[in-house]
N, C-alpha and C positions, 0 to 999 in steps of 0.2 A: 503494499500500500505505499503510495507518495504522500509524503507529508505537504500540507499547505504551508505557505510563506505566511507569517503573521507580523504585522507592524504592531510593536507594544508602545503605548504613549501614556507616559505617566502624567496625571492631572492633579492640580490641587483641589480639595474637598470641594469648595464652593463651584468650581467649573464641572466636577465630576457630577455632583448632585443635580446640576441644571440640565445637563445632558441627559442624565438617567431620568428626569422629569419631562424631560422634551421640551423645555423651554429654550435650551440652547441648541441650535441645530448645526452650528459648524465651529471647527477649532483651528486656529491659525498657528503656525510657526515661523520664527524669522527666516527671512533668505539668507542664510548663512551656507558655506560649502559643505557643512556638516548634514544639515537638513535637506539641502539640496540632492546630496549623494542618496540619503536615505528615502526620499519621497519621488523623486524623479527619475532615478537609474533604477532601482530595484522595484520589480513587480511583486504586489502582495495581493492574497487572497482575502485575508481579513484583517480589520483593525481591531485591537483589544485596548480599550480605555481602563487604565488602572486608577484606582484612588490612591494618591500617595504623593 
């Protein structure tokens, strides 16, 4: 069985709670080389938000 690639994003409690409640529908990251590599180059099948 082939594993799906998962992007793990850690969020502050306030933002995680708003996403879980459905009042926040988008999450942004700075346009740094680090995030460009993670978000634009690598394909992901799933995104997992973590409260932390």
